[in-house]
FIKOLZA-1660 file (N, C-alpha, C; in steps of 0.1 Angstrom, whole numbers, plus 5000, padded with zeros to 4 digits):
% residues 264
   i   px   py   pz ch aa at
   1 0427 1401 3875  A  M  N
   1 0432 1392 3865  A  M CA
   1 0442 1400 3856  A  M  C
   2 0453 1394 3853  A  S  N
   2 0463 1401 3845  A  S CA
   2 0459 1401 3831  A  S  C
   3 0463 1412 3824  A  D  N
   3 0459 1414 3810  A  D CA
   3 0470 1406 3801  A  D  C
   4 0480 1400 3807  A  A  N
   4 0490 1394 3799  A  A CA
   4 0485 1381 3792  A  A  C
   5 0489 1378 3780  A  L  N
   5 0485 1366 3772  A  L CA
   5 0492 1354 3777  A  L  C
   6 0485 1344 3782  A  H  N
   6 0492 1332 3787  A  H CA
   6 0492 1322 3775  A  H  C
   7 0504 1316 3772  A  T  N
   7 0506 1307 3761  A  T CA
   7 0507 1292 3766  A  T  C
   8 0507 1291 3779  A  G  N
   8 0509 1277 3784  A  G CA
   8 0524 1274 3787  A  G  C
   9 0533 1282 3783  A  H  N
   9 0548 1279 3785  A  H CA
   9 0552 1287 3797  A  H  C
  10 0562 1282 3803  A  G  N
  10 0568 1289 3815  A  G CA
  10 0577 1300 3810  A  G  C
  11 0583 1308 3818  A  P  N
  11 0592 1319 3815  A  P CA
  11 0604 1314 3808  A  P  C
  12 0609 1320 3797  A  R  N
  12 0621 1316 3790  A  R CA
  12 0634 1321 3797  A  R  C
  13 0644 1312 3797  A  S  N
  13 0657 1316 3803  A  S CA
  13 0666 1319 3792  A  S  C
  14 0674 1329 3794  A  R  N
  14 0683 1334 3784  A  R CA
  14 0698 1332 3789  A  R  C
  15 0707 1328 3780  A  L  N
  15 0721 1327 3784  A  L CA
  15 0727 1341 3785  A  L  C
  16 0735 1342 3796  A  T  N
  16 0742 1355 3797  A  T CA
  16 0754 1355 3787  A  T  C
  17 0760 1366 3786  A  R  N
  17 0771 1368 3777  A  R CA
  17 0782 1358 3781  A  R  C
  18 0785 1357 3794  A  R  N
  18 0795 1347 3799  A  R CA
  18 0791 1333 3796  A  R  C
  19 0778 1330 3797  A  G  N
  19 0774 1316 3794  A  G CA
  19 0776 1313 3780  A  G  C
  20 0772 1322 3771  A  R  N
  20 0774 1320 3757  A  R CA
  20 0789 1318 3753  A  R  C
  21 0798 1325 3760  A  L  N
  21 0812 1324 3758  A  L CA
  21 0817 1310 3762  A  L  C
  22 0813 1305 3774  A  F  N
  22 0817 1292 3779  A  F CA
  22 0811 1281 3769  A  F  C
  23 0799 1283 3764  A  L  N
  23 0793 1273 3755  A  L CA
  23 0801 1272 3742  A  L  C
  24 0805 1284 3737  A  A  N
  24 0813 1284 3725  A  A CA
  24 0827 1278 3727  A  A  C
  25 0833 1280 3738  A  I  N
  25 0846 1274 3741  A  I CA
  25 0845 1259 3742  A  I  C
  26 0834 1255 3749  A  G  N
  26 0832 1240 3750  A  G CA
  26 0830 1233 3737  A  G  C
  27 0822 1240 3728  A  L  N
  27 0820 1235 3715  A  L CA
  27 0833 1233 3707  A  L  C
  28 0841 1244 3708  A  C  N
  28 0854 1243 3701  A  C CA
  28 0863 1232 3706  A  C  C
  29 0863 1230 3719  A  V  N
  29 0871 1219 3725  A  V CA
  29 0866 1205 3720  A  V  C
  30 0853 1203 3719  A  V  N
  30 0847 1191 3714  A  V CA
  30 0851 1189 3700  A  V  C
  31 0850 1199 3692  A  L  N
  31 0853 1198 3678  A  L CA
  31 0868 1195 3676  A  L  C
  32 0876 1201 3684  A  A  N
  32 0891 1198 3683  A  A CA
  32 0894 1184 3686  A  A  C
  33 0887 1179 3696  A  L  N
  33 0889 1165 3700  A  L CA
  33 0885 1155 3689  A  L  C
  34 0873 1159 3683  A  I  N
  34 0869 1150 3672  A  I CA
  34 0878 1151 3660  A  I  C
  35 0884 1162 3658  A  A  N
  35 0894 1164 3647  A  A CA
  35 0906 1155 3649  A  A  C
  36 0911 1155 3662  A  V  N
  36 0923 1147 3665  A  V CA
  36 0920 1133 3663  A  V  C
  37 0908 1128 3668  A  L  N
  37 0904 1114 3667  A  L CA
  37 0903 1110 3652  A  L  C
  38 0897 1118 3644  A  V  N
  38 0896 1115 3630  A  V CA
  38 0909 1114 3623  A  V  C
  39 0918 1124 3627  A  T  N
  39 0931 1124 3621  A  T CA
  39 0939 1111 3624  A  T  C
  40 0938 1107 3637  A  R  N
  40 0945 1095 3641  A  R CA
  40 0939 1082 3634  A  R  C
  41 0926 1082 3633  A  L  N
  41 0920 1070 3626  A  L CA
  41 0923 1070 3611  A  L  C
  42 0923 1081 3605  A  L  N
  42 0924 1081 3590  A  L CA
  42 0938 1085 3586  A  L  C
  43 0947 1088 3595  A  G  N
  43 0961 1092 3591  A  G CA
  43 0960 1106 3583  A  G  C
  44 0954 1115 3590  A  G  N
  44 0952 1128 3583  A  G CA
  44 0964 1136 3581  A  G  C
  45 0962 1150 3578  A  P  N
  45 0974 1158 3575  A  P CA
  45 0985 1157 3585  A  P  C
  46 0997 1156 3580  A  G  N
  46 1008 1155 3589  A  G CA
  46 1012 1141 3593  A  G  C
  47 1003 1132 3591  A  Q  N
  47 1005 1118 3595  A  Q CA
  47 1001 1108 3584  A  Q  C
  48 1007 1110 3573  A  P  N
  48 1003 1101 3562  A  P CA
  48 1007 1086 3564  A  P  C
  49 1000 1076 3559  A  P  N
  49 1005 1063 3561  A  P CA
  49 1018 1060 3554  A  P  C
  50 1025 1050 3558  A  L  N
  50 1037 1046 3551  A  L CA
  50 1035 1034 3542  A  L  C
  51 1038 1036 3529  A  T  N
  51 1037 1025 3519  A  T CA
  51 1050 1020 3516  A  T  C
  52 1051 1007 3517  A  I  N
  52 1064 0999 3514  A  I CA
  52 1061 0992 3501  A  I  C
  53 1068 0996 3490  A  P  N
  53 1066 0989 3477  A  P CA
  53 1072 0975 3477  A  P  C
  54 1067 0967 3468  A  E  N
  54 1073 0953 3467  A  E CA
  54 1088 0955 3461  A  E  C
  55 1097 0947 3467  A  G  N
  55 1110 0947 3462  A  G CA
  55 1120 0957 3469  A  G  C
  56 1115 0965 3478  A  W  N
  56 1124 0974 3485  A  W CA
  56 1133 0966 3494  A  W  C
  57 1145 0970 3495  A  R  N
  57 1155 0964 3505  A  R CA
  57 1152 0970 3519  A  R  C
  58 1158 0963 3529  A  A  N
  58 1156 0968 3542  A  A CA
  58 1161 0982 3544  A  A  C
  59 1172 0985 3538  A  T  N
  59 1178 0998 3539  A  T CA
  59 1168 1009 3534  A  T  C
  60 1161 1006 3524  A  Q  N
  60 1151 1016 3519  A  Q CA
  60 1139 1017 3528  A  Q  C
  61 1135 1006 3534  A  V  N
  61 1124 1006 3544  A  V CA
  61 1128 1014 3556  A  V  C
  62 1140 1012 3561  A  Y  N
  62 1145 1019 3573  A  Y CA
  62 1145 1034 3570  A  Y  C
  63 1150 1038 3559  A  A  N
  63 1151 1053 3555  A  A CA
  63 1137 1059 3554  A  A  C
  64 1127 1051 3548  A  A  N
  64 1114 1056 3547  A  A CA
  64 1107 1057 3560  A  A  C
  65 1109 1047 3569  A  A  N
  65 1103 1048 3582  A  A CA
  65 1109 1059 3591  A  A  C
  66 1122 1062 3590  A  D  N
  66 1127 1073 3597  A  D CA
  66 1120 1086 3593  A  D  C
  67 1118 1088 3580  A  K  N
  67 1112 1100 3575  A  K CA
  67 1098 1101 3579  A  K  C
  68 1090 1090 3578  A  A  N
  68 1076 1090 3582  A  A CA
  68 1074 1093 3597  A  A  C
  69 1084 1088 3605  A  L  N
  69 1082 1090 3619  A  L CA
  69 1089 1102 3624  A  L  C
  70 1096 1109 3615  A  G  N
  70 1103 1121 3619  A  G CA
  70 1114 1119 3629  A  G  C
  71 1121 1108 3627  A  V  N
  71 1133 1105 3636  A  V CA
  71 1146 1107 3629  A  V  C
  72 1157 1107 3636  A  A  N
  72 1170 1108 3629  A  A CA
  72 1173 1097 3620  A  A  C
  73 1180 1099 3609  A  P  N
  73 1184 1088 3600  A  P CA
  73 1192 1078 3608  A  P  C
  74 1188 1065 3605  A  G  N
  74 1195 1054 3612  A  G CA
  74 1188 1049 3624  A  G  C
  75 1178 1056 3628  A  T  N
  75 1171 1052 3640  A  T CA
  75 1164 1039 3639  A  T  C
  76 1156 1037 3628  A  T  N
  76 1149 1025 3625  A  T CA
  76 1158 1013 3623  A  T  C
  77 1170 1015 3616  A  K  N
  77 1179 1005 3614  A  K CA
  77 1185 1000 3628  A  K  C
  78 1187 1009 3637  A  K  N
  78 1192 1005 3650  A  K CA
  78 1181 0998 3658  A  K  C
  79 1169 1002 3656  A  A  N
  79 1158 0995 3663  A  A CA
  79 1156 0981 3658  A  A  C
  80 1159 0979 3645  A  A  N
  80 1158 0965 3640  A  A CA
  80 1167 0955 3647  A  A  C
  81 1178 0960 3652  A  T  N
  81 1188 0951 3658  A  T CA
  81 1185 0948 3672  A  T  C
  82 1176 0956 3678  A  R  N
  82 1172 0953 3692  A  R CA
  82 1157 0949 3694  A  R  C
  83 1149 0952 3684  A  A  N
  83 1135 0948 3685  A  A CA
  83 1133 0933 3685  A  A  C
  84 1123 0928 3692  A  R  N
  84 1120 0914 3693  A  R CA
  84 1110 0911 3682  A  R  C
  85 1115 0909 3670  A  L  N
  85 1106 0907 3658  A  L CA
  85 1102 0893 3656  A  L  C
  86 1091 0891 3650  A  K  N
  86 1086 0877 3647  A  K CA
  86 1093 0872 3634  A  K  C
  87 1104 0865 3635  A  L  N
  87 1112 0861 3624  A  L CA
  87 1115 0846 3625  A  L  C
  88 1117 0839 3614  A  P  N
  88 1121 0825 3615  A  P CA
  88 1135 0824 3621  A  P  C
  89 1138 0813 3627  A  E  N
  89 1151 0811 3634  A  E CA
  89 1163 0813 3624  A  E  C
  90 1160 0808 3611  A  A  N
  90 1171 0809 3601  A  A CA
  90 1175 0823 3597  A  A  C
  91 1166 0832 3600  A  A  N
  91 1169 0846 3597  A  A CA
  91 1180 0852 3606  A  A  C
  92 1182 0846 3618  A  K  N
  92 1192 0851 3627  A  K CA
  92 1190 0866 3631  A  K  C
  93 1178 0870 3632  A  G  N
  93 1175 0883 3636  A  G CA
  93 1175 0894 3625  A  G  C
  94 1178 0890 3613  A  D  N
  94 1178 0899 3602  A  D CA
  94 1165 0899 3595  A  D  C
  95 1158 0911 3595  A  P  N
  95 1144 0912 3590  A  P CA
  95 1143 0913 3575  A  P  C
  96 1155 0913 3568  A  E  N
  96 1154 0914 3553  A  E CA
  96 1146 0903 3548  A  E  C
  97 1136 0906 3539  A  G  N
  97 1127 0896 3533  A  G CA
  97 1114 0895 3541  A  G  C
  98 1113 0901 3553  A  F  N
  98 1101 0900 3561  A  F CA
  98 1095 0913 3565  A  F  C
  99 1099 0924 3559  A  L  N
  99 1093 0937 3561  A  L CA
  99 1083 0938 3550  A  L  C
 100 1071 0932 3552  A  Y  N
 100 1061 0929 3542  A  Y CA
 100 1057 0942 3535  A  Y  C
 101 1057 0942 3521  A  P  N
 101 1052 0953 3514  A  P CA
 101 1037 0956 3516  A  P  C
 102 1034 0967 3521  A  A  N
 102 1020 0971 3523  A  A CA
 102 1019 0985 3528  A  A  C
 103 1007 0990 3531  A  T  N
 103 1006 1004 3536  A  T CA
 103 1003 1003 3551  A  T  C
 104 1010 1010 3559  A  Y  N
 104 1010 1009 3573  A  Y CA
 104 1006 1023 3579  A  Y  C
 105 0996 1023 3588  A  P  N
 105 0992 1036 3595  A  P CA
 105 1003 1041 3604  A  P  C
 106 1004 1054 3605  A  V  N
 106 1014 1060 3613  A  V CA
 106 1007 1071 3621  A  V  C
 107 1009 1071 3635  A  D  N
 107 1004 1082 3643  A  D CA
 107 1014 1086 3653  A  D  C
 108 1010 1094 3663  A  D  N
 108 1019 1099 3673  A  D CA
 108 1025 1089 3682  A  D  C
 109 1018 1077 3683  A  D  N
 109 1022 1066 3692  A  D CA
 109 1031 1056 3685  A  D  C
 110 1033 1057 3671  A  T  N
 110 1040 1048 3664  A  T CA
 110 1055 1050 3667  A  T  C
 111 1062 1039 3669  A  T  N
 111 1077 1039 3671  A  T CA
 111 1083 1030 3661  A  T  C
 112 1096 1032 3659  A  P  N
 112 1103 1023 3649  A  P CA
 112 1101 1008 3653  A  P  C
 113 1101 1005 3666  A  E  N
 113 1100 0991 3670  A  E CA
 113 1085 0986 3666  A  E  C
 114 1075 0994 3669  A  S  N
 114 1062 0990 3667  A  S CA
 114 1059 0989 3652  A  S  C
 115 1065 0997 3644  A  L  N
 115 1063 0997 3630  A  L CA
 115 1069 0984 3624  A  L  C
 116 1082 0981 3628  A  L  N
 116 1088 0970 3623  A  L CA
 116 1081 0957 3627  A  L  C
 117 1076 0957 3639  A  S  N
 117 1068 0945 3644  A  S CA
 117 1055 0943 3636  A  S  C
 118 1049 0954 3632  A  F  N
 118 1037 0954 3624  A  F CA
 118 1040 0947 3611  A  F  C
 119 1052 0951 3605  A  M  N
 119 1056 0946 3592  A  M CA
 119 1059 0931 3592  A  M  C
 120 1067 0927 3602  A  T  N
 120 1071 0913 3603  A  T CA
 120 1059 0904 3608  A  T  C
 121 1050 0909 3616  A  N  N
 121 1038 0902 3619  A  N CA
 121 1029 0900 3607  A  N  C
 122 1028 0910 3599  A  T  N
 122 1021 0909 3586  A  T CA
 122 1027 0899 3577  A  T  C
 123 1040 0898 3576  A  A  N
 123 1047 0888 3568  A  A CA
 123 1044 0874 3573  A  A  C
 124 1044 0872 3586  A  A  N
 124 1041 0859 3592  A  A CA
 124 1027 0855 3589  A  A  C
 125 1018 0864 3590  A  E  N
 125 1004 0861 3587  A  E CA
 125 1002 0857 3572  A  E  C
 126 1008 0865 3563  A  K  N
 126 1006 0863 3549  A  K CA
 126 1013 0850 3545  A  K  C
 127 1025 0847 3550  A  H  N
 127 1032 0835 3547  A  H CA
 127 1025 0823 3551  A  H  C
 128 1019 0824 3563  A  A  N
 128 1011 0812 3568  A  A CA
 128 0999 0810 3560  A  A  C
 129 0993 0820 3555  A  A  N
 129 0981 0819 3547  A  A CA
 129 0984 0812 3534  A  A  C
 130 0996 0815 3528  A  D  N
 130 1000 0809 3515  A  D CA
 130 1008 0796 3517  A  D  C
 131 1010 0792 3529  A  G  N
 131 1017 0779 3531  A  G CA
 131 1032 0780 3529  A  G  C
 132 1037 0792 3531  A  I  N
 132 1052 0794 3530  A  I CA
 132 1059 0793 3543  A  I  C
 133 1067 0783 3544  A  R  N
 133 1073 0780 3557  A  R CA
 133 1089 0780 3556  A  R  C
 134 1094 0777 3545  A  A  N
 134 1109 0776 3544  A  A CA
 134 1115 0790 3542  A  A  C
 135 1126 0793 3549  A  Y  N
 135 1134 0805 3547  A  Y CA
 135 1139 0806 3533  A  Y  C
 136 1143 0794 3527  A  E  N
 136 1148 0794 3513  A  E CA
 136 1138 0799 3503  A  E  C
 137 1125 0797 3506  A  T  N
 137 1114 0801 3497  A  T CA
 137 1114 0816 3496  A  T  C
 138 1116 0823 3508  A  V  N
 138 1116 0837 3508  A  V CA
 138 1128 0843 3501  A  V  C
 139 1140 0836 3503  A  I  N
 139 1152 0840 3495  A  I CA
 139 1149 0839 3480  A  I  C
 140 1144 0828 3476  A  T  N
 140 1141 0826 3462  A  T CA
 140 1131 0837 3457  A  T  C
 141 1121 0840 3465  A  A  N
 141 1111 0850 3461  A  A CA
 141 1117 0864 3460  A  A  C
 142 1127 0867 3468  A  S  N
 142 1133 0880 3468  A  S CA
 142 1141 0881 3454  A  S  C
 143 1147 0870 3450  A  I  N
 143 1154 0871 3437  A  I CA
 143 1144 0872 3426  A  I  C
 144 1133 0864 3427  A  V  N
 144 1123 0865 3416  A  V CA
 144 1117 0880 3416  A  V  C
 145 1115 0886 3427  A  Q  N
 145 1110 0900 3427  A  Q CA
 145 1119 0909 3420  A  Q  C
 146 1132 0907 3422  A  A  N
 146 1142 0916 3416  A  A CA
 146 1145 0913 3402  A  A  C
 147 1143 0901 3397  A  E  N
 147 1147 0897 3384  A  E CA
 147 1135 0898 3374  A  E  C
 148 1123 0895 3378  A  A  N
 148 1112 0894 3369  A  A CA
 148 1108 0908 3364  A  A  C
 149 1106 0909 3351  A  D  N
 149 1102 0921 3345  A  D CA
 149 1087 0925 3348  A  D  C
 150 1079 0914 3350  A  R  N
 150 1065 0916 3353  A  R CA
 150 1060 0904 3361  A  R  C
 151 1048 0906 3368  A  P  N
 151 1043 0894 3375  A  P CA
 151 1041 0882 3367  A  P  C
 152 1037 0883 3354  A  A  N
 152 1035 0871 3346  A  A CA
 152 1047 0863 3344  A  A  C
 153 1059 0869 3346  A  D  N
 153 1071 0861 3344  A  D CA
 153 1077 0855 3357  A  D  C
 154 1071 0858 3368  A  M  N
 154 1077 0854 3381  A  M CA
 154 1078 0839 3382  A  M  C
 155 1067 0832 3378  A  G  N
 155 1068 0818 3379  A  G CA
 155 1079 0811 3371  A  G  C
 156 1081 0816 3359  A  K  N
 156 1092 0811 3351  A  K CA
 156 1106 0814 3357  A  K  C
 157 1107 0826 3362  A  V  N
 157 1120 0829 3369  A  V CA
 157 1123 0820 3380  A  V  C
 158 1112 0817 3388  A  A  N
 158 1113 0808 3399  A  A CA
 158 1117 0794 3395  A  A  C
 159 1111 0790 3383  A  R  N
 159 1115 0777 3378  A  R CA
 159 1129 0776 3373  A  R  C
 160 1134 0787 3367  A  V  N
 160 1148 0788 3363  A  V CA
 160 1157 0786 3375  A  V  C
 161 1154 0793 3386  A  I  N
 161 1162 0791 3399  A  I CA
 161 1162 0777 3404  A  I  C
 162 1150 0771 3404  A  E  N
 162 1149 0757 3409  A  E CA
 162 1157 0748 3400  A  E  C
 163 1155 0749 3387  A  N  N
 163 1162 0740 3378  A  N CA
 163 1177 0741 3379  A  N  C
 164 1182 0753 3381  A  R  N
 164 1197 0755 3382  A  R CA
 164 1202 0750 3395  A  R  C
 165 1194 0751 3406  A  L  N
 165 1198 0746 3418  A  L CA
 165 1198 0730 3418  A  L  C
 166 1188 0725 3411  A  D  N
 166 1187 0710 3410  A  D CA
 166 1199 0704 3402  A  D  C
 167 1204 0712 3393  A  R  N
 167 1215 0707 3384  A  R CA
 167 1229 0711 3390  A  R  C
 168 1229 0718 3401  A  G  N
 168 1242 0722 3407  A  G CA
 168 1248 0733 3399  A  G  C
 169 1240 0741 3392  A  M  N
 169 1246 0752 3384  A  M CA
 169 1245 0765 3392  A  M  C
 170 1255 0773 3391  A  P  N
 170 1254 0786 3398  A  P CA
 170 1243 0794 3393  A  P  C
 171 1236 0802 3401  A  L  N
 171 1224 0809 3397  A  L CA
 171 1228 0821 3387  A  L  C
 172 1239 0827 3389  A  Q  N
 172 1244 0838 3380  A  Q CA
 172 1234 0849 3379  A  Q  C
 173 1229 0854 3390  A  M  N
 173 1219 0864 3390  A  M CA
 173 1225 0878 3393  A  M  C
 174 1223 0887 3384  A  D  N
 174 1229 0901 3386  A  D CA
 174 1223 0908 3398  A  D  C
 175 1211 0904 3402  A  S  N
 175 1204 0911 3413  A  S CA
 175 1211 0908 3426  A  S  C
 176 1217 0896 3428  A  T  N
 176 1224 0893 3440  A  T CA
 176 1237 0901 3441  A  T  C
 177 1244 0903 3430  A  I  N
 177 1256 0912 3430  A  I CA
 177 1252 0926 3433  A  I  C
 178 1241 0931 3427  A  N  N
 178 1237 0944 3430  A  N CA
 178 1234 0946 3445  A  N  C
 179 1229 0936 3451  A  Y  N
 179 1226 0937 3466  A  Y CA
 179 1239 0938 3473  A  Y  C
 180 1249 0930 3470  A  A  N
 180 1261 0930 3477  A  A CA
 180 1268 0944 3475  A  A  C
 181 1266 0950 3464  A  L  N
 181 1273 0963 3461  A  L CA
 181 1264 0975 3465  A  L  C
 182 1252 0972 3470  A  G  N
 182 1243 0983 3474  A  G CA
 182 1238 0992 3463  A  G  C
 183 1236 0986 3451  A  R  N
 183 1232 0994 3440  A  R CA
 183 1221 0987 3432  A  R  C
 184 1216 0994 3422  A  S  N
 184 1206 0988 3413  A  S CA
 184 1211 0991 3399  A  S  C
 185 1214 0981 3391  A  S  N
 185 1220 0984 3378  A  S CA
 185 1217 0972 3369  A  S  C
 186 1216 0976 3356  A  L  N
 186 1214 0965 3345  A  L CA
 186 1228 0961 3340  A  L  C
 187 1238 0968 3344  A  N  N
 187 1252 0965 3339  A  N CA
 187 1260 0958 3349  A  N  C
 188 1263 0945 3346  A  T  N
 188 1272 0937 3354  A  T CA
 188 1284 0934 3346  A  T  C
 189 1295 0939 3351  A  S  N
 189 1308 0937 3344  A  S CA
 189 1315 0924 3348  A  S  C
 190 1325 0920 3340  A  H  N
 190 1332 0908 3343  A  H CA
 190 1339 0909 3357  A  H  C
 191 1343 0921 3360  A  T  N
 191 1350 0923 3373  A  T CA
 191 1339 0921 3384  A  T  C
 192 1327 0925 3382  A  D  N
 192 1317 0923 3392  A  D CA
 192 1315 0909 3395  A  D  C
 193 1316 0900 3385  A  T  N
 193 1313 0886 3387  A  T CA
 193 1324 0879 3395  A  T  C
 194 1335 0886 3397  A  K  N
 194 1346 0881 3405  A  K CA
 194 1346 0886 3420  A  K  C
 195 1335 0893 3423  A  L  N
 195 1334 0899 3436  A  L CA
 195 1334 0888 3447  A  L  C
 196 1342 0891 3457  A  N  N
 196 1343 0882 3469  A  N CA
 196 1332 0884 3479  A  N  C
 197 1321 0878 3476  A  S  N
 197 1309 0880 3485  A  S CA
 197 1300 0868 3484  A  S  C
 198 1294 0864 3495  A  P  N
 198 1285 0852 3495  A  P CA
 198 1273 0855 3486  A  P  C
 199 1271 0868 3483  A  Y  N
 199 1259 0871 3475  A  Y CA
 199 1263 0871 3460  A  Y  C
 200 1275 0868 3457  A  N  N
 200 1279 0867 3443  A  N CA
 200 1276 0853 3438  A  N  C
 201 1264 0852 3431  A  T  N
 201 1259 0839 3427  A  T CA
 201 1265 0835 3414  A  T  C
 202 1275 0842 3409  A  Y  N
 202 1283 0838 3398  A  Y CA
 202 1295 0829 3403  A  Y  C
 203 1300 0833 3415  A  R  N
 203 1311 0827 3421  A  R CA
 203 1307 0816 3430  A  R  C
 204 1296 0817 3437  A  H  N
 204 1292 0807 3447  A  H CA
 204 1278 0800 3442  A  H  C
 205 1278 0787 3443  A  K  N
 205 1266 0780 3440  A  K CA
 205 1256 0781 3451  A  K  C
 206 1244 0778 3447  A  G  N
 206 1233 0778 3457  A  G CA
 206 1227 0792 3459  A  G  C
 207 1218 0793 3469  A  L  N
 207 1211 0806 3471  A  L CA
 207 1221 0815 3480  A  L  C
 208 1219 0828 3479  A  P  N
 208 1226 0837 3488  A  P CA
 208 1222 0834 3502  A  P  C
 209 1229 0839 3512  A  P  N
 209 1226 0836 3526  A  P CA
 209 1213 0842 3532  A  P  C
 210 1208 0853 3526  A  T  N
 210 1196 0859 3530  A  T CA
 210 1188 0864 3518  A  T  C
 211 1176 0868 3521  A  P  N
 211 1168 0875 3510  A  P CA
 211 1176 0887 3506  A  P  C
 212 1173 0892 3494  A  I  N
 212 1180 0904 3489  A  I CA
 212 1170 0916 3488  A  I  C
 213 1158 0914 3492  A  D  N
 213 1148 0925 3492  A  D CA
 213 1136 0919 3500  A  D  C
 214 1125 0927 3500  A  N  N
 214 1113 0922 3506  A  N CA
 214 1102 0919 3496  A  N  C
 215 1100 0907 3492  A  P  N
 215 1091 0903 3481  A  P CA
 215 1077 0904 3485  A  P  C
 216 1068 0907 3474  A  G  N
 216 1054 0907 3476  A  G CA
 216 1048 0894 3474  A  G  C
 217 1034 0893 3474  A  Q  N
 217 1027 0881 3474  A  Q CA
 217 1029 0873 3461  A  Q  C
 218 1029 0880 3450  A  D  N
 218 1031 0873 3437  A  D CA
 218 1044 0866 3436  A  D  C
 219 1055 0872 3440  A  A  N
 219 1068 0866 3440  A  A CA
 219 1068 0854 3450  A  A  C
 220 1063 0856 3461  A  L  N
 220 1063 0845 3471  A  L CA
 220 1055 0833 3466  A  L  C
 221 1044 0835 3460  A  R  N
 221 1036 0824 3455  A  R CA
 221 1043 0817 3443  A  R  C
 222 1050 0825 3435  A  A  N
 222 1057 0820 3424  A  A CA
 222 1068 0811 3429  A  A  C
 223 1075 0816 3439  A  A  N
 223 1087 0808 3445  A  A CA
 223 1082 0795 3452  A  A  C
 224 1070 0796 3458  A  A  N
 224 1065 0784 3465  A  A CA
 224 1060 0773 3455  A  A  C
 225 1054 0778 3444  A  R  N
 225 1048 0769 3434  A  R CA
 225 1051 0773 3420  A  R  C
 226 1063 0771 3416  A  P  N
 226 1067 0775 3402  A  P CA
 226 1061 0765 3392  A  P  C
 227 1058 0770 3380  A  P  N
 227 1052 0761 3370  A  P CA
 227 1062 0751 3365  A  P  C
 228 1058 0741 3358  A  E  N
 228 1067 0731 3352  A  E CA
 228 1074 0737 3340  A  E  C
 229 1086 0734 3338  A  G  N
 229 1093 0739 3326  A  G CA
 229 1108 0735 3327  A  G  C
 230 1115 0735 3316  A  D  N
 230 1129 0731 3315  A  D CA
 230 1138 0743 3314  A  D  C
 231 1133 0755 3316  A  W  N
 231 1141 0767 3314  A  W CA
 231 1153 0767 3323  A  W  C
 232 1165 0772 3317  A  L  N
 232 1177 0774 3325  A  L CA
 232 1182 0788 3324  A  L  C
 233 1177 0795 3314  A  Y  N
 233 1183 0808 3311  A  Y CA
 233 1171 0818 3308  A  Y  C
 234 1174 0831 3311  A  F  N
 234 1164 0841 3307  A  F CA
 234 1171 0854 3306  A  F  C
 235 1166 0863 3298  A  V  N
 235 1170 0877 3297  A  V CA
 235 1159 0885 3292  A  V  C
 236 1157 0897 3298  A  T  N
 236 1147 0906 3294  A  T CA
 236 1153 0915 3283  A  T  C
 237 1149 0912 3271  A  V  N
 237 1154 0919 3259  A  V CA
 237 1149 0933 3258  A  V  C
 238 1136 0935 3262  A  A  N
 238 1129 0948 3262  A  A CA
 238 1118 0947 3272  A  A  C
 239 1113 0958 3277  A  P  N
 239 1102 0958 3287  A  P CA
 239 1091 0949 3281  A  P  C
 240 1086 0939 3289  A  G  N
 240 1076 0931 3285  A  G CA
 240 1080 0919 3276  A  G  C
 241 1093 0918 3273  A  D  N
 241 1098 0908 3264  A  D CA
 241 1110 0901 3271  A  D  C
 242 1106 0891 3280  A  T  N
 242 1116 0883 3286  A  T CA
 242 1117 0869 3279  A  T  C
 243 1129 0865 3275  A  R  N
 243 1130 0853 3267  A  R CA
 243 1135 0842 3277  A  R  C
 244 1128 0831 3278  A  F  N
 244 1132 0819 3286  A  F CA
 244 1136 0808 3276  A  F  C
 245 1146 0801 3280  A  T  N
 245 1150 0789 3271  A  T CA
 245 1159 0780 3279  A  T  C
 246 1159 0767 3274  A  A  N
 246 1168 0757 3280  A  A CA
 246 1180 0755 3271  A  A  C
 247 1181 0762 3260  A  D  N
 247 1192 0761 3250  A  D CA
 247 1202 0773 3252  A  D  C
 248 1214 0769 3255  A  Y  N
 248 1224 0780 3258  A  Y CA
 248 1227 0788 3245  A  Y  C
 249 1227 0782 3234  A  A  N
 249 1230 0789 3221  A  A CA
 249 1219 0800 3219  A  A  C
 250 1207 0795 3221  A  Q  N
 250 1195 0805 3219  A  Q CA
 250 1196 0816 3230  A  Q  C
 251 1200 0813 3241  A  H  N
 251 1202 0823 3252  A  H CA
 251 1213 0833 3248  A  H  C
 252 1224 0828 3242  A  R  N
 252 1234 0838 3238  A  R CA
 252 1229 0847 3227  A  R  C
 253 1221 0842 3218  A  A  N
 253 1215 0850 3208  A  A CA
 253 1206 0861 3214  A  A  C
 254 1198 0857 3224  A  N  N
 254 1190 0866 3231  A  N CA
 254 1198 0877 3238  A  N  C
 255 1209 0873 3244  A  V  N
 255 1218 0883 3250  A  V CA
 255 1224 0893 3240  A  V  C
 256 1227 0887 3229  A  R  N
 256 1233 0896 3218  A  R CA
 256 1222 0907 3214  A  R  C
 257 1210 0902 3213  A  E  N
 257 1199 0912 3209  A  E CA
 257 1198 0922 3220  A  E  C
 258 1198 0918 3233  A  F  N
 258 1197 0927 3244  A  F CA
 258 1209 0938 3243  A  F  C
 259 1221 0933 3241  A  N  N
 259 1232 0942 3240  A  N CA
 259 1231 0952 3229  A  N  C
 260 1226 0947 3217  A  E  N
 260 1224 0956 3206  A  E CA
 260 1214 0967 3209  A  E  C
 261 1203 0963 3215  A  R  N
 261 1193 0973 3219  A  R CA
 261 1198 0983 3229  A  R  C
 262 1208 0980 3237  A  H  N
 262 1213 0989 3247  A  H CA
 262 1226 0995 3243  A  H  C
 263 1230 0993 3230  A  G  N
 263 1242 0999 3225  A  G CA
 263 1255 0994 3231  A  G  C
 264 1255 0981 3234  A  R  N
 264 1267 0975 3239  A  R CA
 264 1276 0969 3229  A  R  C
% end
């Protein structure tokens, strides 16, 4: 009989140095794959999501997409002309107004075309949910987005637009001139109002031919269902202080106060 102590367990096997090395390598590979998967799912380091703010123009969206995707400037703009995007027929292939403001994931498989499709598909879904079907509503919403000082004023701005259209009055919106000139400014000169452009709503009655930016949900809902009111004029005298009126003399007084505050 052997003098060895029997514990009831069989002989233990030990990993060789080579075995331990292969196990360590395998563990590193598994951890690396998990890291890649988590990065793709969460948009980790190097692949941050792309956020499109409300009111950005298509040109701004294209530039941000180029940067997020690491492609040459102008690539996304070119993609917009050839991509098969979900747009209303009235848009004639122009996605302005339908690059829905939101945060979009970006990974190694994202292309300019797929990103633009994600945006326009999101717009179609959001518009359908809010009952927005008319192209003109999106145009109105884009003006509301550009003109309103705060969300609380959006409905009144939309009502001013509707009232002026109903009366055959030119909209006289500085935001549409800014769009035509590719700028953002509070200063609209008399010369600007003579600009020969279909986006010059001082010179041309009715809505401009396309949206002038990509409106968010608040502006879209305001354009679709503006509150009742007789307002025909408005001016933001100071941040948070937009004056609405149906009286032209009162409006002129408000404009004078605006000019005084801005040293004009």
